[in-house]
C-alpha positions in Angstrom: -15.9 -19.4 -5.8 -13.2 -20.2 -3.3 -11.9 -23.7 -2.6 -14.4 -24.2 0.3 -17.4 -22.9 -1.7 -17.5 -19.5 -0.1 -17.5 -16.3 -2.1 -14.0 -15.2 -3.2 -12.3 -12.8 -1.0 -11.6 -9.1 -1.6 -8.3 -7.4 -1.9 -8.1 -3.8 -0.4 -4.9 -1.8 -0.5 -4.2 1.4 1.4 -1.9 3.9 -0.3 -0.5 7.4 0.4 2.6 9.2 1.2 4.6 9.3 4.5 2.4 10.3 7.4 -0.9 9.5 5.7 -2.1 7.2 8.5 -2.3 4.0 6.5 -1.3 1.7 9.3 -3.9 3.2 11.7 -6.6 3.0 9.1 -5.7 -0.5 8.0 -6.1 -1.7 11.6 -9.4 0.1 12.0 -10.7 -1.4 8.7 -9.6 -4.9 9.5 -11.4 -4.8 12.9 -14.6 -3.3 11.2 -14.6 -6.1 8.7 -14.1 -8.8 11.3 -17.1 -7.3 13.2 -19.1 -8.0 10.0 -18.1 -11.7 10.3 -15.5 -11.6 7.6 -12.1 -13.4 7.7 -9.4 -10.8 7.3 -5.7 -11.0 6.6 -3.8 -7.8 7.5 -0.5 -7.4 5.8 2.0 -4.9 4.5 4.5 -4.1 1.7 7.3 -4.6 1.5 6.8 -7.6 3.7 4.0 -10.0 4.7 6.0 -13.2 4.2 9.4 -14.2 5.7 11.2 -13.7 2.3 9.5 -10.3 1.7 10.3 -9.1 5.2 14.0 -10.0 4.6 13.9 -7.8 1.5 12.1 -5.1 3.5 15.1 -4.9 5.9 17.4 -4.5 2.9 15.3 -1.8 1.4 14.5 0.3 4.4 17.5 -0.1 6.6 19.8 2.9 6.8 23.1 1.0 6.8 25.2 1.2 3.6 24.7 3.3 0.5 21.4 1.8 -0.6 20.3 1.3 -4.2 19.4 3.3 -7.2 15.7 3.5 -8.4 16.1 0.5 -10.8 17.6 -1.9 -8.2 15.1 -0.6 -5.7 12.2 -1.3 -8.1 13.5 -4.9 -8.7 13.7 -5.6 -5.0 10.2 -4.3 -4.4 8.9 -6.4 -7.2 10.7 -9.5 -5.9 9.2 -9.0 -2.4 5.8 -8.5 -3.9 6.0 -11.6 -6.0 6.7 -13.7 -2.9 3.9 -11.9 -1.0 1.3 -12.4 -3.7 2.3 -16.1 -4.3 2.5 -17.2 -0.7 0.0 -15.0 1.1 -2.3 -12.8 -0.9 -3.6 -15.2 -3.6 -4.1 -18.1 -1.2 -6.0 -15.9 1.2 -8.3 -14.6 -1.6 -8.9 -18.1 -2.9 -10.0 -19.1 0.6 -12.6 -16.4 0.7 -10.7 -14.0 3.0 -10.4 -10.3 2.8 -6.8 -9.0 2.4 -6.1 -5.5 3.8 -2.6 -4.4 2.7 -0.6 -1.4 3.8 0.9 -0.4 0.4 1.0 -2.4 -2.8 2.1 -1.8 -6.4 0.9 1.8 -6.6 3.6 2.6 -4.0 6.2 1.3 -6.4 4.7 3.4 -9.2 4.7 6.5 -7.0 8.0 6.1 -5.2 10.3 4.5 -7.8 8.4 6.0 -10.7 7.1 9.4 -9.7 9.8 10.0 -7.1 12.7 8.1 -8.7 12.0 8.8 -12.3 11.4 5.3 -13.7 8.7 4.9 -16.3 5.2 3.6 -15.2 5.4 1.1 -18.0 8.6 -0.4 -16.6 7.2 -0.8 -13.1 4.0 -2.3 -14.4 6.1 -4.7 -16.5 7.9 -5.9 -13.4 4.5 -6.3 -11.7 3.2 -8.4 -14.6 6.2 -10.7 -14.4 6.5 -11.0 -10.7 2.8 -11.0 -9.6 1.0 -11.7 -12.8 -0.5 -8.2 -12.7 -2.7 -8.8 -9.6 -4.5 -5.5 -8.6 -6.6 -4.7 -5.6 -10.4 -4.7 -5.8 -10.1 -1.2 -4.3 -7.2 1.1 -3.6 -7.8 3.6 -0.8 -5.6 6.6 -1.4 -5.3 8.6 1.9 -4.3 12.1 1.0 -2.9 14.5 3.6 -1.6 18.1 3.5 2.1 18.5 3.9 1.9 20.2 7.3 -0.3 17.4 8.7 2.1 14.8 7.3 5.1 16.6 8.8 3.5 16.7 12.3 2.6 13.0 12.1 6.1 12.1 10.9 7.7 14.1 13.7 5.8 11.9 16.2 6.3 8.6 14.3 10.0 9.0 13.4 11.3 10.5 16.6 14.0 7.8 16.5 14.9 8.4 12.9 13.2 7.9 9.5 13.8 4.8 7.3 15.9 5.1 4.1 12.9 6.1 1.9 10.9 8.1 4.4 13.9 10.3 5.1 14.3 11.5 1.5 14.0 15.2 0.7 10.7 17.1 0.5 10.9 17.4 -3.3 11.0 13.7 -3.7 7.9 13.2 -1.5 6.1 16.0 -3.4 6.7 14.0 -6.7 5.4 10.9 -4.9 2.2 12.7 -3.9 1.6 14.1 -7.4 2.1 10.6 -8.9 -0.5 9.1 -6.5 -3.0 11.9 -7.5 -2.4 11.1 -11.2 -3.1 7.4 -10.7 -6.3 8.1 -8.9 -7.5 10.6 -11.5 -6.7 8.1 -14.3 -8.4 5.1 -12.7 -11.4 6.2 -10.6 -13.0 2.8 -10.8 -10.3 1.3 -8.7 -9.2 4.3 -6.5 -11.1 5.9 -3.7 -9.6 9.2 -2.6 -9.8 9.7 1.2 -9.3 13.1 2.8 -6.8 12.2 5.5 -6.3 15.4 7.6 -9.0 14.8 10.1 -9.5 12.6 13.2 -8.9 8.8 12.7 -12.7 8.1 13.3 -13.7 10.5 10.5 -11.2 9.1 8.1 -12.4 5.6 8.9 -16.0 6.6 8.2 -15.0 7.8 4.7 -13.2 4.5 4.1 -16.3 2.4 5.1 -18.5 4.6 2.8 -16.1 4.0 -0.1 -16.1 0.3 0.5 -19.9 0.0 0.9 -20.4 -1.4 -2.7 -18.1 -4.3 -1.9 -19.4 -5.1 1.5 -21.8 -8.1 2.0 
């Protein structure tokens, strides 16, 4: 039970590669949950707290030479630790639902699958920084490369961020890693076909979440 006697909240993460539509679907989901009378906290990674947003600017800004995969993984883990401690855990304890655009599986896919770090190392950082907190459900939105490219052309007309702008082979490794995680842990992951209209994707998400909804 939460501090005020309500049922504990739920933690939902949206994952996927560049152009998957996570931000759009996160906003639609949060509104649908609020319409059901639930208190919802919408957040993102890296970010969600002032400290984590400062790290986000370091990670995604395009000035300077950036970091290698290990330094990058440490920075993401530090941002997540602050996010979990200051926002996610308190919200869940108060009975709120947390809808998060990216979480630890992005580190596993990008710094692991894309950057070559071991999954064990990234999960060890998560165990230290965030005490291993995992979502109740992870919604993996999967899109075909041509759809992702068209969305990114619209989204990034002013230029991609440091990670989004990496080569196609990197992003192919990221997508393959996400697929592996979902196949290995079907009890936590729901795979969402993301090529269609936003309303159709949203319907899939609500169907996947039905077992958790009050």
